[in-house]
C-alpha positions, 0 to 999 in steps of 0.5 A: 499499500503505497504511503499518503503524500501528503504525511504530516511529519508531526504525526511521527513524533507522537508518543503512539510512535515512541518505542515501548520503553520511551512510553513507560519512561515519559509515563514515569516523568509525567508522574513524577511531575505531577506528584512532586508539586501535589505533594509540596501542597500537602494534598493527601492523594498525591501518590493516586492523583498524580500518576492518574494524571499521568495516565489521562495525559499518556492515555489521550495521547494514544500512548497503547499501555496498559498495566498488567492485571496480575499487578493491579490486583496485587495494588488493590489487595495492598489498598484493602489491607490498608482500609483495614489497618484504619478500622481497628477495634476502637472504631467499632466500640465507638460506633456502638457506644454512641450509635444514635449520633453516627446513626444521623450523621452516617446516614444523612450524608449516605443518603444525600449523597445517593440522591445527588447521584440519581439527580446526575443521572435523571438529568442525562449529566452521567449514566446511572451507575457511574453518577452513583459511585462517583457521588458516594462519600467513601475513600476515594481509591475503593471507590474508584475500584468498586465502580469498575468492578461493578460495571460503572465507567471508572475513569468518569467515577475517578473523574468525579471523587478526585474533584470532590477530594479536592474541594472537600480538602479545601473546604475542610483545610478553611474550616480548620484554620478557622476553628484552631488557626491552623492545622492540615499539615502533612508530616514528612514521609519516611518512605524506607522506614524499618519493617517489622519482619514477621507482622510484614510477612503475615500482612503478605499471606492475609493478601495471598488468602484473600487472593486465592479466596476471591479467584475461588469464590469470582466475587466481584471486587474480591481483589479489594474487599477480601483483604480488607475484611480478612484484615479486619478480623485478623487485625482485630481478633488475632491480634494482626500488626498490619505492616505495610512499607511507605513505599509498598504503598506508594506502588500500589497507588501508582498502579491504580492511578495509571490503570485509572488514568491510561484507559481515558479517551479525547471523548471521555475527556470531552464528556467529563469537561461537558459534566464539569459545571453539574458535577461541581454543582452536587458536591458544593451541594454535598459539602454545604448539606453536610455543614447543616447536618454538623451544625445539628450535631453541635445544637442536638449532640454538643460536638465541638464544630470543627470535630462536627464539621470533619466527621461529616466532611463527605469523603476524602477520608485520608485529607480529613484524617490529617487535618483532625490529627493535627487539630484539636478536635475529637480525633476518635469520634472524627475517624469512626464517622469516617470509617462507619460511612466507608463501611456503609457505603461498601455495603449498599453501594453495589445493591444502589448501582444494580437498582438504579441500573434497572432504570430506564433514565439511567442507561449509558448517554 
C-alpha cells in the first residue's frame, strides 16, 4: 500500500510511535512532575492522583500502555489491607457506644450523596451507575475500584471522586484554620523505615489468602474487599499488626492511578468537561448539606464545631484524618464517623447501583 503523499511529519513525533520503553519512561517522568507539586502542596492523595493525571495525558495521547492485570490485583489487595488497618477495634466500639449520633451523621450524608447521584443520572449528566459511585462519599481509591468491578465507568467515577477530594480537602482545611488557627500540615514521609518482618510476612499471607479466595469465589471487587474483611478480622481478633511499607503503598497507588488514567480517551475527556459544571454543583451542594448536618451535631449532641464538620465531611477520609490529627478535635469521633460511612457505602453501594441500572433513565448516554 502506498504512503499518503501529504503525510504530516509531526505524526511521527506522537507518543504512539515511540518505542515501548520510551512510552513507559514518559509515563514515569510525567507522574513525578505531577506528584512533586501535589506533595509540596500537602495534598494527601498525591501518590494516586499524580500517576492518574500522567495516565490521562498518556492515554489521551494514544500511548497504548496497559498495567498487567496481576500487578493491578496485588495493588488492590494492598489498598484493601490499608483500609483494614484504618479500622481497629476502637472504631467499632465507638460506633456501638454512640450509635444514635453515628446513625444520624452517617445515614444523612449517605442518603444525600445518593440523592445527588440519582439527580445527575436523571438529568442525563452521567450514566446511572457511574453517577451513583462517583457521588458515593467513601475512600476515593476504594470507590473507583468498586465502581470498575460493578460495571460503572471508572474513568468518570475517578474524575468525580478526585474532584470532590480536592474541593472537600480545601473546604476542610479552611474550616480547620478558622476554628483552630492551624492544622492540616502533612508530616514528612519516611519512605524506607525499618519493617517488622513477622507482621509484614503475616500481612502478605492475608493478601495471598484473600486473593486465592477471591479467585475461587469470583467475588466482584474481591481483590480489595476480601483483604479488607480478612484483615479486619485478623487485626481485631487474632492480634495481627498490619505492616505496609510506605514504598509498597506508593507503588500500589501508582499502579491503580495509571490503570485508570491510561483508559481515558479524548471522547471521555470531552464528556468530563461537559459534565464539569453539574458535577461541581453537586459537590458544593453536598458540602453545604454536610455543613448543615454538622450544625445539627453541635446543637443536638454538643459536639464541638470543628469535630462535627470534619466528621461529616463527605469523603477524602485521608485528608480529613490529616487535618484532624493536627487540630484540637475528637479524633476517634471523626475517624469513627468516616470509617462507619465507608463501611455503609461499601455494603449498600453495589445494591443501589444495580437498582439504578434497571431504570430506563439511567442507561448509558
